[in-house]
The first five atom37 places (N, CA, C, CB, O) and aatype in JSON, in Angstrom:
{
  "aatype": [12, 11, 14, 19, 19, 10, 10, 10, 10, 9, 10, 16, 12, 16, 0, 18, 0, 5, 16, 0, 14, 14, 16, 19, 0, 6, 0, 5, 6, 13, 12, 2, 11, 0, 6, 0, 5, 13, 0, 6, 10, 19, 19, 11, 19, 2, 1, 0, 16, 17, 19, 5, 6, 2, 13, 9, 16, 3, 3, 16, 6, 0, 12, 0, 0, 3, 0, 9, 3, 5, 15, 16, 0, 19, 9, 16, 6, 10, 19, 6, 5, 15, 11, 1, 13, 3, 7, 10, 16, 12, 14, 15, 3, 10, 0, 1, 11, 13, 12, 10, 10, 11, 10, 15, 10, 16, 0, 14, 0, 14, 11, 3, 14, 1, 13, 0, 1, 1],
  "atom_mask": [
    [1, 1, 1, 1, 1],
    [1, 1, 1, 1, 1],
    [1, 1, 1, 1, 1],
    [1, 1, 1, 1, 1],
    [1, 1, 1, 1, 1],
    [1, 1, 1, 1, 1],
    [1, 1, 1, 1, 1],
    [1, 1, 1, 1, 1],
    [1, 1, 1, 1, 1],
    [1, 1, 1, 1, 1],
    [1, 1, 1, 1, 1],
    [1, 1, 1, 1, 1],
    [1, 1, 1, 1, 1],
    [1, 1, 1, 1, 1],
    [1, 1, 1, 1, 1],
    [1, 1, 1, 1, 1],
    [1, 1, 1, 1, 1],
    [1, 1, 1, 1, 1],
    [1, 1, 1, 1, 1],
    [1, 1, 1, 1, 1],
    [1, 1, 1, 1, 1],
    [1, 1, 1, 1, 1],
    [1, 1, 1, 1, 1],
    [1, 1, 1, 1, 1],
    [1, 1, 1, 1, 1],
    [1, 1, 1, 1, 1],
    [1, 1, 1, 1, 1],
    [1, 1, 1, 1, 1],
    [1, 1, 1, 1, 1],
    [1, 1, 1, 1, 1],
    [1, 1, 1, 1, 1],
    [1, 1, 1, 1, 1],
    [1, 1, 1, 1, 1],
    [1, 1, 1, 1, 1],
    [1, 1, 1, 1, 1],
    [1, 1, 1, 1, 1],
    [1, 1, 1, 1, 1],
    [1, 1, 1, 1, 1],
    [1, 1, 1, 1, 1],
    [1, 1, 1, 1, 1],
    [1, 1, 1, 1, 1],
    [1, 1, 1, 1, 1],
    [1, 1, 1, 1, 1],
    [1, 1, 1, 1, 1],
    [1, 1, 1, 1, 1],
    [1, 1, 1, 1, 1],
    [1, 1, 1, 1, 1],
    [1, 1, 1, 1, 1],
    [1, 1, 1, 1, 1],
    [1, 1, 1, 1, 1],
    [1, 1, 1, 1, 1],
    [1, 1, 1, 1, 1],
    [1, 1, 1, 1, 1],
    [1, 1, 1, 1, 1],
    [1, 1, 1, 1, 1],
    [1, 1, 1, 1, 1],
    [1, 1, 1, 1, 1],
    [1, 1, 1, 1, 1],
    [1, 1, 1, 1, 1],
    [1, 1, 1, 1, 1],
    [1, 1, 1, 1, 1],
    [1, 1, 1, 1, 1],
    [1, 1, 1, 1, 1],
    [1, 1, 1, 1, 1],
    [1, 1, 1, 1, 1],
    [1, 1, 1, 1, 1],
    [1, 1, 1, 1, 1],
    [1, 1, 1, 1, 1],
    [1, 1, 1, 1, 1],
    [1, 1, 1, 1, 1],
    [1, 1, 1, 1, 1],
    [1, 1, 1, 1, 1],
    [1, 1, 1, 1, 1],
    [1, 1, 1, 1, 1],
    [1, 1, 1, 1, 1],
    [1, 1, 1, 1, 1],
    [1, 1, 1, 1, 1],
    [1, 1, 1, 1, 1],
    [1, 1, 1, 1, 1],
    [1, 1, 1, 1, 1],
    [1, 1, 1, 1, 1],
    [1, 1, 1, 1, 1],
    [1, 1, 1, 1, 1],
    [1, 1, 1, 1, 1],
    [1, 1, 1, 1, 1],
    [1, 1, 1, 1, 1],
    [1, 1, 1, 0, 1],
    [1, 1, 1, 1, 1],
    [1, 1, 1, 1, 1],
    [1, 1, 1, 1, 1],
    [1, 1, 1, 1, 1],
    [1, 1, 1, 1, 1],
    [1, 1, 1, 1, 1],
    [1, 1, 1, 1, 1],
    [1, 1, 1, 1, 1],
    [1, 1, 1, 1, 1],
    [1, 1, 1, 1, 1],
    [1, 1, 1, 1, 1],
    [1, 1, 1, 1, 1],
    [1, 1, 1, 1, 1],
    [1, 1, 1, 1, 1],
    [1, 1, 1, 1, 1],
    [1, 1, 1, 1, 1],
    [1, 1, 1, 1, 1],
    [1, 1, 1, 1, 1],
    [1, 1, 1, 1, 1],
    [1, 1, 1, 1, 1],
    [1, 1, 1, 1, 1],
    [1, 1, 1, 1, 1],
    [1, 1, 1, 1, 1],
    [1, 1, 1, 1, 1],
    [1, 1, 1, 1, 1],
    [1, 1, 1, 1, 1],
    [1, 1, 1, 1, 1],
    [1, 1, 1, 1, 1],
    [1, 1, 1, 1, 1],
    [1, 1, 1, 1, 1],
    [1, 1, 1, 1, 1]
  ],
  "atom_positions": [
    [[0.82, -1.2, 0.0], [0.0, 0.0, 0.0], [0.86, 1.26, 0.0], [-0.93, 0.0, 1.21], [0.46, 2.28, -0.55]],
    [[2.04, 1.19, 0.6], [2.89, 2.37, 0.67], [3.34, 2.86, -0.7], [4.1, 2.06, 1.52], [3.36, 4.07, -0.91]],
    [[3.69, 1.98, -1.66], [4.09, 2.48, -2.98], [2.96, 3.27, -3.66], [4.5, 1.31, -3.87], [3.23, 4.24, -4.37]],
    [[1.72, 2.87, -3.44], [0.59, 3.58, -4.06], [0.47, 4.97, -3.46], [-0.72, 2.79, -3.87], [0.24, 5.94, -4.18]],
    [[0.61, 5.07, -2.16], [0.54, 6.37, -1.48], [1.68, 7.27, -1.96], [0.6, 6.19, 0.06], [1.48, 8.45, -2.21]],
    [[2.86, 6.7, -2.08], [4.02, 7.47, -2.55], [3.79, 7.95, -3.98], [5.3, 6.62, -2.47], [4.11, 9.1, -4.31]],
    [[3.24, 7.09, -4.83], [2.96, 7.47, -6.2], [1.93, 8.6, -6.25], [2.45, 6.26, -7.0], [2.09, 9.55, -7.01]],
    [[0.88, 8.51, -5.44], [-0.12, 9.57, -5.4], [0.48, 10.89, -4.91], [-1.28, 9.16, -4.49], [0.15, 11.96, -5.42]],
    [[1.36, 10.81, -3.93], [2.01, 12.01, -3.41], [2.86, 12.66, -4.49], [2.88, 11.66, -2.18], [2.84, 13.88, -4.65]],
    [[3.6, 11.86, -5.24], [4.45, 12.39, -6.32], [3.59, 13.02, -7.4], [5.32, 11.28, -6.92], [3.91, 14.1, -7.89]],
    [[2.51, 12.36, -7.79], [1.62, 12.92, -8.81], [0.98, 14.22, -8.35], [0.54, 11.9, -9.18], [0.84, 15.15, -9.14]],
    [[0.59, 14.29, -7.09], [0.0, 15.5, -6.54], [1.0, 16.64, -6.54], [-0.52, 15.25, -5.13], [0.67, 17.76, -6.91]],
    [[2.24, 16.35, -6.14], [3.28, 17.37, -6.11], [3.59, 17.86, -7.52], [4.55, 16.83, -5.43], [3.81, 19.05, -7.74]],
    [[3.62, 16.95, -8.48], [3.89, 17.31, -9.86], [2.77, 18.2, -10.4], [4.04, 16.05, -10.73], [3.04, 19.2, -11.06]],
    [[1.54, 17.82, -10.12], [0.41, 18.63, -10.58], [0.43, 20.01, -9.94], [-0.92, 17.93, -10.26], [0.14, 21.0, -10.6]],
    [[0.79, 20.09, -8.66], [0.87, 21.38, -7.98], [1.98, 22.23, -8.56], [1.09, 21.19, -6.47], [1.82, 23.44, -8.75]],
    [[3.11, 21.61, -8.86], [4.25, 22.35, -9.41], [3.89, 22.94, -10.78], [5.49, 21.45, -9.52], [4.38, 24.01, -11.13]],
    [[3.06, 22.24, -11.54], [2.69, 22.73, -12.86], [1.66, 23.85, -12.79], [2.15, 21.59, -13.7], [1.59, 24.67, -13.7]],
    [[0.86, 23.89, -11.73], [-0.17, 24.9, -11.61], [0.21, 26.0, -10.62], [-1.48, 24.27, -11.2], [-0.48, 27.01, -10.53]],
    [[1.27, 25.81, -9.88], [1.69, 26.81, -8.91], [2.15, 28.07, -9.64], [2.81, 26.27, -8.0], [2.78, 27.98, -10.69]],
    [[1.83, 29.23, -9.09], [2.28, 30.45, -9.73], [3.81, 30.53, -9.71], [1.67, 31.69, -9.04], [4.44, 30.08, -8.76]],
    [[4.4, 31.1, -10.76], [5.86, 31.17, -10.83], [6.41, 32.13, -9.78], [6.31, 31.6, -12.23], [5.72, 33.03, -9.31]],
    [[7.66, 31.91, -9.44], [8.32, 32.77, -8.46], [9.4, 33.59, -9.16], [8.94, 31.92, -7.3], [9.78, 33.3, -10.3]],
    [[9.88, 34.6, -8.47], [10.96, 35.43, -9.01], [12.22, 34.58, -9.2], [11.25, 36.63, -8.08], [12.96, 34.78, -10.17]],
    [[12.46, 33.65, -8.3], [13.64, 32.78, -8.43], [13.54, 31.94, -9.7], [13.77, 31.86, -7.2], [14.54, 31.75, -10.39]],
    [[12.36, 31.43, -10.01], [12.17, 30.66, -11.24], [12.36, 31.55, -12.47], [10.78, 30.01, -11.26], [12.94, 31.12, -13.47]],
    [[11.87, 32.77, -12.39], [12.05, 33.71, -13.5], [13.52, 34.02, -13.73], [11.28, 35.02, -13.23], [13.98, 34.07, -14.87]],
    [[14.26, 34.21, -12.63], [15.7, 34.48, -12.75], [16.43, 33.28, -13.35], [16.29, 34.84, -11.38], [17.31, 33.45, -14.19]],
    [[16.08, 32.09, -12.9], [16.7, 30.87, -13.44], [16.39, 30.72, -14.93], [16.21, 29.62, -12.66], [17.28, 30.39, -15.71]],
    [[15.15, 30.97, -15.31], [14.77, 30.91, -16.72], [15.59, 31.9, -17.53], [13.27, 31.19, -16.89], [16.11, 31.56, -18.59]],
    [[15.71, 33.12, -17.03], [16.43, 34.16, -17.76], [17.92, 33.83, -17.87], [16.24, 35.51, -17.09], [18.54, 34.08, -18.9]],
    [[18.5, 33.29, -16.81], [19.92, 32.9, -16.88], [20.15, 31.87, -17.97], [20.39, 32.34, -15.52], [21.12, 31.97, -18.73]],
    [[19.27, 30.87, -18.05], [19.4, 29.85, -19.09], [19.15, 30.44, -20.48], [18.41, 28.69, -18.82], [19.84, 30.11, -21.44]],
    [[18.16, 31.32, -20.58], [17.85, 31.95, -21.87], [19.02, 32.8, -22.34], [16.59, 32.8, -21.76], [19.35, 32.78, -23.53]],
    [[19.64, 33.55, -21.44], [20.77, 34.39, -21.83], [21.96, 33.54, -22.29], [21.19, 35.28, -20.65], [22.65, 33.9, -23.25]],
    [[22.2, 32.43, -21.62], [23.29, 31.55, -22.03], [23.02, 30.96, -23.41], [23.5, 30.42, -20.99], [23.91, 30.89, -24.25]],
    [[21.79, 30.55, -23.63], [21.41, 29.98, -24.92], [21.5, 31.05, -26.01], [19.99, 29.38, -24.85], [21.96, 30.78, -27.12]],
    [[21.05, 32.25, -25.69], [21.08, 33.35, -26.65], [22.52, 33.73, -27.0], [20.33, 34.57, -26.1], [22.82, 34.05, -28.16]],
    [[23.41, 33.71, -26.02], [24.81, 34.04, -26.27], [25.44, 33.06, -27.27], [25.61, 34.02, -24.95], [26.19, 33.48, -28.15]],
    [[25.13, 31.79, -27.14], [25.63, 30.79, -28.08], [25.07, 31.03, -29.48], [25.26, 29.38, -27.61], [25.79, 30.91, -30.48]],
    [[23.79, 31.37, -29.55], [23.16, 31.62, -30.85], [23.78, 32.82, -31.55], [21.67, 31.83, -30.67], [24.0, 32.79, -32.76]],
    [[24.05, 33.87, -30.81], [24.61, 35.08, -31.4], [25.96, 34.78, -32.04], [24.76, 36.19, -30.33], [26.24, 35.24, -33.15]],
    [[26.78, 34.01, -31.36], [28.09, 33.65, -31.91], [27.91, 32.85, -33.19], [28.92, 32.85, -30.88], [28.58, 33.12, -34.19]],
    [[27.02, 31.88, -33.17], [26.79, 31.03, -34.35], [26.29, 31.86, -35.54], [25.78, 29.92, -34.02], [26.78, 31.7, -36.65]],
    [[25.32, 32.73, -35.29], [24.77, 33.56, -36.37], [25.82, 34.54, -36.89], [23.53, 34.33, -35.88], [25.95, 34.72, -38.1]],
    [[26.56, 35.16, -35.99], [27.59, 36.11, -36.42], [28.66, 35.44, -37.26], [28.23, 36.77, -35.21], [29.1, 36.01, -38.27]],
    [[29.08, 34.27, -36.87], [30.09, 33.55, -37.66], [29.55, 33.2, -39.05], [30.53, 32.27, -36.94], [30.22, 33.41, -40.06]],
    [[28.34, 32.68, -39.08], [27.75, 32.26, -40.35], [27.53, 33.46, -41.28], [26.41, 31.53, -40.12], [27.8, 33.37, -42.47]],
    [[27.05, 34.56, -40.74], [26.81, 35.72, -41.59], [28.12, 36.38, -42.02], [25.92, 36.74, -40.87], [28.2, 36.94, -43.11]],
    [[29.15, 36.33, -41.18], [30.45, 36.88, -41.58], [31.01, 36.1, -42.76], [31.45, 36.85, -40.38], [31.5, 36.68, -43.73]],
    [[30.93, 34.77, -42.68], [31.42, 33.94, -43.77], [30.61, 34.25, -45.04], [31.32, 32.43, -43.41], [31.18, 34.39, -46.12]],
    [[29.31, 34.34, -44.9], [28.44, 34.6, -46.06], [28.75, 35.97, -46.68], [26.96, 34.54, -45.64], [28.76, 36.1, -47.9]],
    [[29.01, 36.96, -45.86], [29.28, 38.3, -46.38], [30.66, 38.4, -47.04], [29.18, 39.32, -45.27], [30.87, 39.25, -47.91]],
    [[31.59, 37.56, -46.64], [32.94, 37.63, -47.18], [33.22, 36.61, -48.29], [33.92, 37.44, -46.08], [34.15, 36.78, -49.07]],
    [[32.42, 35.57, -48.34], [32.56, 34.54, -49.36], [31.16, 34.25, -49.9], [33.24, 33.24, -48.79], [30.5, 33.31, -49.47]],
    [[30.73, 35.06, -50.84], [29.34, 35.02, -51.29], [29.15, 33.87, -52.29], [28.95, 36.36, -51.94], [29.55, 33.95, -53.45]],
    [[28.53, 32.81, -51.78], [28.18, 31.65, -52.61], [26.79, 31.17, -52.18], [29.25, 30.5, -52.49], [26.26, 31.6, -51.15]],
    [[26.23, 30.29, -52.97], [24.94, 29.72, -52.58], [25.05, 28.96, -51.26], [24.41, 28.78, -53.69], [24.15, 29.0, -50.43]],
    [[26.17, 28.26, -51.07], [26.36, 27.48, -49.85], [26.46, 28.37, -48.61], [27.61, 26.63, -49.96], [25.86, 28.08, -47.58]],
    [[27.21, 29.46, -48.71], [27.36, 30.32, -47.53], [26.06, 31.07, -47.24], [28.5, 31.32, -47.73], [25.76, 31.34, -46.08]],
    [[25.31, 31.39, -48.27], [24.0, 32.02, -48.05], [23.05, 31.04, -47.36], [23.39, 32.49, -49.39], [22.29, 31.43, -46.47]],
    [[23.1, 29.79, -47.77], [22.26, 28.78, -47.13], [22.69, 28.55, -45.68], [22.32, 27.45, -47.92], [21.85, 28.38, -44.8]],
    [[24.0, 28.55, -45.45], [24.52, 28.37, -44.09], [24.07, 29.52, -43.18], [26.06, 28.29, -44.12], [23.64, 29.27, -42.05]],
    [[24.15, 30.74, -43.66], [23.72, 31.89, -42.87], [22.22, 31.86, -42.63], [24.11, 33.2, -43.56], [21.75, 32.15, -41.52]],
    [[21.46, 31.51, -43.66], [20.01, 31.43, -43.51], [19.61, 30.37, -42.5], [19.35, 31.14, -44.87], [18.69, 30.59, -41.7]],
    [[20.28, 29.23, -42.51], [19.99, 28.17, -41.54], [20.28, 28.64, -40.11], [20.81, 26.91, -41.85], [19.5, 28.38, -39.2]],
    [[21.4, 29.32, -39.93], [21.75, 29.81, -38.59], [20.71, 30.82, -38.11], [23.15, 30.45, -38.6], [20.31, 30.79, -36.94]],
    [[20.28, 31.69, -38.99], [19.26, 32.69, -38.62], [17.93, 32.01, -38.32], [19.09, 33.74, -39.74], [17.25, 32.38, -37.37]],
    [[17.56, 31.01, -39.13], [16.32, 30.27, -38.88], [16.35, 29.56, -37.53], [16.08, 29.26, -40.0], [15.36, 29.58, -36.79]],
    [[17.47, 28.94, -37.21], [17.6, 28.26, -35.91], [17.49, 29.26, -34.77], [18.94, 27.5, -35.83], [16.84, 28.99, -33.76]],
    [[18.12, 30.4, -34.94], [18.07, 31.44, -33.91], [16.64, 31.92, -33.71], [18.99, 32.62, -34.3], [16.19, 32.07, -32.58]],
    [[15.94, 32.16, -34.81], [14.55, 32.63, -34.72], [13.67, 31.59, -34.05], [14.01, 32.95, -36.12], [12.81, 31.93, -33.24]],
    [[13.88, 30.32, -34.37], [13.08, 29.25, -33.75], [13.32, 29.18, -32.24], [13.4, 27.9, -34.4], [12.38, 29.03, -31.47]],
    [[14.57, 29.28, -31.83], [14.89, 29.21, -30.41], [14.33, 30.42, -29.67], [16.42, 29.12, -30.19], [13.76, 30.28, -28.59]],
    [[14.49, 31.59, -30.25], [13.97, 32.8, -29.59], [12.45, 32.75, -29.52], [14.43, 34.07, -30.34], [11.86, 33.17, -28.52]],
    [[11.8, 32.25, -30.57], [10.34, 32.1, -30.55], [9.93, 31.2, -29.39], [9.83, 31.52, -31.88], [8.98, 31.51, -28.67]],
    [[10.63, 30.1, -29.21], [10.31, 29.17, -28.11], [10.56, 29.83, -26.76], [11.15, 27.88, -28.24], [9.76, 29.67, -25.83]],
    [[11.65, 30.57, -26.63], [11.94, 31.25, -25.36], [10.86, 32.29, -25.04], [13.32, 31.92, -25.42], [10.47, 32.43, -23.88]],
    [[10.4, 33.01, -26.05], [9.35, 34.0, -25.83], [8.07, 33.3, -25.37], [9.09, 34.83, -27.11], [7.39, 33.77, -24.46]],
    [[7.74, 32.19, -26.0], [6.55, 31.43, -25.59], [6.68, 30.97, -24.14], [6.35, 30.2, -26.52], [5.73, 31.1, -23.36]],
    [[7.84, 30.43, -23.78], [8.06, 29.96, -22.42], [8.04, 31.11, -21.42], [9.38, 29.21, -22.32], [7.62, 30.94, -20.27]],
    [[8.5, 32.28, -21.84], [8.57, 33.43, -20.92], [7.19, 33.96, -20.56], [9.4, 34.54, -21.54], [7.04, 34.66, -19.56]],
    [[6.18, 33.64, -21.36], [4.83, 34.12, -21.07], [4.31, 33.58, -19.75], [3.88, 33.71, -22.18], [3.38, 34.14, -19.17]],
    [[4.92, 32.51, -19.27], [4.54, 31.95, -17.97], [4.75, 32.97, -16.85], [5.35, 30.68, -17.68], [4.08, 32.93, -15.82]],
    [[5.69, 33.89, -17.07], [6.05, 34.85, -16.03], [5.33, 36.19, -16.2], [7.54, 35.06, -16.03], [5.6, 37.13, -15.45]],
    [[4.44, 36.3, -17.19], [3.67, 37.53, -17.38], [2.85, 37.82, -16.11], [2.73, 37.42, -18.61], [2.22, 36.93, -15.55]],
    [[2.89, 39.06, -15.69], [2.13, 39.46, -14.5], [2.87, 39.27, -13.19], [0.0, 0.0, 0.0], [2.4, 39.72, -12.15]],
    [[4.02, 38.62, -13.24], [4.81, 38.41, -12.03], [5.55, 39.7, -11.69], [5.81, 37.23, -12.22], [6.2, 40.3, -12.56]],
    [[5.45, 40.13, -10.45], [6.2, 41.31, -10.01], [7.64, 40.88, -9.75], [5.56, 41.95, -8.73], [7.9, 40.02, -8.9]],
    [[8.57, 41.49, -10.49], [9.97, 41.12, -10.36], [10.83, 42.38, -10.34], [10.4, 40.18, -11.52], [10.35, 43.46, -10.68]],
    [[12.08, 42.24, -9.95], [12.97, 43.4, -9.93], [13.03, 44.04, -11.32], [14.39, 43.0, -9.46], [12.86, 43.36, -12.34]],
    [[13.27, 45.34, -11.35], [13.23, 46.07, -12.62], [14.23, 45.54, -13.64], [13.49, 47.54, -12.37], [13.92, 45.5, -14.83]],
    [[15.42, 45.15, -13.21], [16.4, 44.65, -14.17], [15.94, 43.34, -14.81], [17.76, 44.45, -13.49], [16.16, 43.11, -16.0]],
    [[15.32, 42.48, -14.03], [14.82, 41.22, -14.56], [13.61, 41.46, -15.47], [14.44, 40.26, -13.41], [13.49, 40.84, -16.52]],
    [[12.73, 42.35, -15.07], [11.57, 42.69, -15.9], [12.03, 43.27, -17.24], [10.65, 43.7, -15.17], [11.45, 42.98, -18.28]],
    [[13.08, 44.09, -17.21], [13.62, 44.67, -18.44], [14.17, 43.57, -19.35], [14.72, 45.7, -18.12], [14.0, 43.64, -20.57]],
    [[14.82, 42.58, -18.79], [15.35, 41.47, -19.59], [14.21, 40.7, -20.28], [16.18, 40.51, -18.72], [14.33, 40.32, -21.44]],
    [[13.12, 40.48, -19.56], [11.98, 39.8, -20.16], [11.38, 40.64, -21.29], [10.91, 39.48, -19.09], [11.0, 40.12, -22.33]],
    [[11.3, 41.95, -21.07], [10.77, 42.83, -22.1], [11.68, 42.81, -23.34], [10.64, 44.28, -21.57], [11.18, 42.73, -24.47]],
    [[12.99, 42.86, -23.14], [13.93, 42.84, -24.26], [13.9, 41.5, -24.99], [15.34, 43.14, -23.77], [14.06, 41.47, -26.21]],
    [[13.7, 40.42, -24.27], [13.57, 39.11, -24.92], [12.38, 39.13, -25.88], [13.41, 37.99, -23.88], [12.49, 38.69, -27.02]],
    [[11.26, 39.63, -25.4], [10.06, 39.66, -26.24], [10.23, 40.62, -27.42], [8.85, 40.07, -25.41], [9.75, 40.34, -28.51]],
    [[10.91, 41.72, -27.2], [11.12, 42.69, -28.29], [12.14, 42.21, -29.31], [11.57, 44.02, -27.72], [12.16, 42.7, -30.44]],
    [[12.99, 41.27, -28.93], [14.02, 40.78, -29.85], [13.44, 39.93, -30.96], [15.06, 39.99, -29.09], [14.1, 39.67, -31.96]],
    [[12.21, 39.51, -30.8], [11.55, 38.67, -31.8], [10.68, 39.55, -32.69], [10.7, 37.54, -31.13], [9.58, 39.93, -32.3]],
    [[11.17, 39.87, -33.87], [10.4, 40.73, -34.76], [9.32, 39.95, -35.5], [11.32, 41.41, -35.76], [8.24, 40.47, -35.76]],
    [[9.61, 38.7, -35.85], [8.62, 37.85, -36.51], [8.86, 36.42, -36.02], [8.72, 37.94, -38.08], [9.94, 35.87, -36.23]],
    [[7.86, 35.82, -35.39], [8.06, 34.47, -34.85], [8.23, 33.43, -35.95], [6.91, 34.08, -33.97], [7.74, 33.58, -37.06]],
    [[8.93, 32.38, -35.6], [9.1, 31.25, -36.52], [7.78, 30.51, -36.63], [10.24, 30.29, -36.06], [7.01, 30.48, -35.66]],
    [[7.5, 29.9, -37.77], [6.26, 29.13, -37.89], [6.29, 27.92, -36.95], [6.04, 28.66, -39.34], [7.31, 27.25, -36.81]],
    [[5.16, 27.66, -36.32], [5.08, 26.52, -35.41], [5.05, 25.2, -36.17], [3.85, 26.63, -34.51], [5.54, 24.18, -35.68]],
    [[4.48, 25.23, -37.35], [4.4, 24.03, -38.18], [5.68, 23.91, -39.0], [3.13, 24.07, -39.11], [5.97, 24.79, -39.81]],
    [[6.45, 22.84, -38.81], [7.72, 22.7, -39.53], [7.57, 22.65, -41.05], [8.42, 21.46, -39.06], [8.54, 22.89, -41.77]],
    [[6.38, 22.34, -41.54], [6.18, 22.31, -43.0], [6.32, 23.7, -43.6], [4.8, 21.75, -43.34], [6.63, 23.83, -44.79]],
    [[6.11, 24.74, -42.79], [6.18, 26.1, -43.3], [7.53, 26.76, -43.03], [5.1, 26.92, -42.69], [7.73, 27.91, -43.4]],
    [[8.42, 26.05, -42.4], [9.76, 26.59, -42.16], [10.55, 26.56, -43.45], [10.5, 25.79, -41.06], [10.28, 25.76, -44.35]],
    [[11.53, 27.45, -43.53], [12.39, 27.51, -44.72], [13.17, 26.22, -44.85], [13.35, 28.72, -44.67], [13.58, 25.64, -43.84]],
    [[13.37, 25.78, -46.03], [14.13, 24.55, -46.25], [15.36, 24.85, -47.02], [13.31, 23.51, -46.97], [16.15, 23.95, -47.31]]
  ]
}
């Protein structure tokens, strides 16, 4: 009987964690991970576009376009995930980071992969 009770307790805690309102600590952790991911993307996109601008070929244009598409897809996902923290009162610097994340996305990537650039 104890394993069943333990399983119910775990399921209850999981359900509560998914419906519990977010905290400032969770927002900060999310932003730290997003900034690290964004930093990697910026380097990748900058390298690809530098190569494309200096060695103009169909291949380098495709390479730069792929890097930009990947960056747009990741930022679109981060913006979607950040909506969880909408309405949360947080320190001004953290709130500004969330605002800048949302503003960095000028046009979201298509959710359906069939409509993504190939």
